[in-house]
Each structure stands twice: as structure tokens, then as C-alpha cells.
C-alpha positions, 0 to 999 in steps of 0.5 A: 762715595756718592749719595746714590751708592750710599743709598744703594748700600743702605737699601741692600742692608735693609733688604738683607735684614728683611730676608733674614727675618723672613727666613726666621719667621718661616722656620718658627711657623714651620716649627709650630706647624709641625707641633700641631701635626704631632698633636693631631697624630697623637689624638687620632690614635688615642686609646682610652681603656675603661674597666667595668664590672657587670652583675647578672643572675648568673654571676659577676664579670669584670670587662676591659674595653678600649673606647678610644680611637687608637689601639692600647698596649697594656703594660702593668696590671695590678689587682689590689687588695687594700694596699697589697698588689698582686699580678696573679689572679689565684693569689688575689682571690686567696687574699681577698677571700681568705684560704677557707673561701678561696676558689680556683680555676674550676670556678672562675675564668680569667685572663690578665691582659698584660703586654696585650694590644686591645684594639678599638672598640674591643671588649676583653673579659678579664674575670667572670665567676658564677654565683655560689657562696664562695663567689658571693663572699669574695665579691662582698670583700672585693667591692669594699677593698679590691681594685684593679689598676692598668697602665697602658700606652698608645703607639706614640708612647703616651701612657695612662693608668685606668682604675676600676674604683676611679670615676675620674678620667684615666691619669696620665703618666710618664711611662709604665716602667 
């Protein structure tokens, strides 16, 4: 074999190796770019639910607001009295106030938005009561033992828990069950 042919074979092998290396680099770059695009898409539709209580001379109301940039799908809503959980508002009121001071639909307005889409900027009134002796008693107990936890997800199935009595960021969770 001539020297020219050996040099040509050697150059061909180097060129082939560089082509494979360049192809692998392109695949890695494409994968990283895809990952970045997915993160951007998720950030563009990130919901952020906030539960807020509001006091006035007329009474108390509990609001759920989406302050994020994407819709939120509520999945699991728990009303808590200490460690006891409720999904039913009347049972929750009875647990907090006790049977002698409990009040019903004739006094409060309530909507538990489970399996509901909350749009960007949307504000949902979950609960409101006018002031009277029974509702003031309920609020005095609720303020010390009551809490509300809402598990919600984005359209990309990222999920969080929002809490009324938590001044921290909403907590990311694997799913809402």
C-alpha cells in the first residue's frame, strides 16, 4: 500500500470520527434545547392560587384567586378543624362551632370549587357569612383551629397545595391523587 493511500485512509477515519462526534453533539444540543422549551412552556401557564380571608363590617368572606399566568384545575379541597378533615361545608361549620352554635345555608353562602377550572385573574368566593352571634363564635374558633388546603394542577399536570394559614409559597406535590 502506498503512502498516499495510507494517508487517505487515515484522513477518512478522522473525518468519519469527527462526523460522528458532530452528530452526537447536535443530538445533545437538541435535547437541551427541547428541555428548555418545555420549561418555558410550563412557566407560561403556571397557575398560582391564593386563599384570602376578608373582614368587613358586614361579615367575613373567603376568596380563592388565581394570581398566576395559567389556568388552575382544583382537585382536592380539605376544610380542616385541627387535624379533622372535611369536604362538606355544613359538617365543617358544625365541627368548628358545635351543634348548638352551628348555622346553615340560610346564613352562609358557600361554594367548594373542587374539580373546577380557575382562570387567570379569576376570583372565586368560597364562603361568606354576615355577622351575628353564631358566625362571630364560628370565626373565633376558626381563626385558632381552622384551615383550608387546596390541591390544584396546571394544564401540564404540575401540582401544588395552597393553604389559608401558610404565609409561605404554595408547596409543589407529585399529584393531587
